C-alpha positions, -999 to 999 in steps of 0.1 A, spaced: -70 -3 -557 -42 -28 -553 -49 -63 -567 -49 -89 -539 -56 -118 -563 -55 -120 -601 -63 -152 -620 -63 -156 -658 -66 -184 -683 -95 -198 -664 -123 -219 -679 -154 -207 -661 -185 -216 -681 -221 -202 -678 -238 -220 -649 -205 -226 -630 -201 -208 -597 -172 -191 -579 -172 -191 -542 -151 -166 -523 -145 -162 -486 -125 -135 -471 -119 -110 -443 -128 -73 -446 -103 -53 -426 -116 -30 -399 -102 0 -418 -116 -11 -452 -126 16 -476 -139 -7 -503 -130 -37 -525 -138 -50 -560 -143 -83 -576 -139 -84 -614 -150 -112 -637 -146 -113 -675 -125 -121 -705 -95 -100 -693 -88 -68 -674 -104 -46 -701 -134 -68 -709 -154 -73 -677 -189 -87 -675 -189 -76 -639 -171 -51 -617 -186 -56 -582 -175 -28 -559 -188 -26 -523 -177 9 -510 -176 15 -472 -163 50 -478 -148 55 -512 -153 75 -544 -178 98 -527 -200 68 -517 -208 55 -483 -221 19 -477 -230 15 -514 -224 -13 -539 -215 -1 -573 -217 -26 -602 -205 -20 -638 -191 -36 -669 -162 -28 -691 -159 -33 -729 -126 -26 -746 -113 -7 -716 -144 16 -715 -168 16 -685 -205 11 -690 -233 27 -670 -230 21 -632 -257 4 -612 -259 13 -575 -274 -8 -547 -280 7 -513 -287 -26 -495 -252 -32 -480 -247 -65 -461 -209 -60 -455 -193 -51 -422 -158 -39 -416 -138 -65 -396 -159 -94 -405 -155 -125 -426 -178 -127 -456 -188 -153 -482 -196 -142 -518 -208 -165 -546 -208 -155 -583 -226 -172 -611 -236 -161 -646 -253 -170 -679 -255 -152 -712 -281 -127 -698 -270 -119 -663 -245 -123 -634 -258 -132 -599 -238 -122 -568 -250 -139 -536 -239 -120 -505 -242 -122 -467 -277 -123 -453 -291 -141 -483 -290 -109 -503 -283 -111 -540 -277 -87 -569 -284 -95 -605 -265 -75 -630 -269 -77 -668 -242 -96 -687 -238 -67 -712 -210 -84 -730 -230 -116 -735 -200 -137 -724 -207 -174 -720 -174 -181 -704 -149 -162 -682 -111 -164 -682 -103 -136 -658 -110 -131 -621 -95 -104 -598 -100 -93 -562 -88 -57 -555 -87 -35 -525 -96 -42 -489 -105 -79 -490 -82 -106 -478 -92 -138 -497 -90 -169 -475 -109 -194 -497 -117 -197 -534 -136 -226 -550 -149 -231 -586 -179 -253 -588 -185 -268 -623 -221 -274 -634 
């Protein structure tokens, strides 16, 4: 997946929130939002797949420690539509990461790395970011 947005040297603390708005192209196969210490230590890899990696309309979440993937978590509730604008809000604490999605749906994923701050955020694949805001607690 090509990176659309990569931010590093951030100072996102537990309890802060990250609000993203963007457009999912009509031909979208999937996209990913990554949050963590850097590109090889991710507390969250959030990957909605329209038709990608053998999955159809599935959200795959995972973590990465030292460049090694953890165990995937799959969610079949899929609130994303190709060709639509979407809002996503991320927040975390030392125990879990919460992703709020369209239709008031949310996913909670364990913060396996136990990170209490994040310095890295990337958006990859078929998602055109139009708005990004960091809300400090």
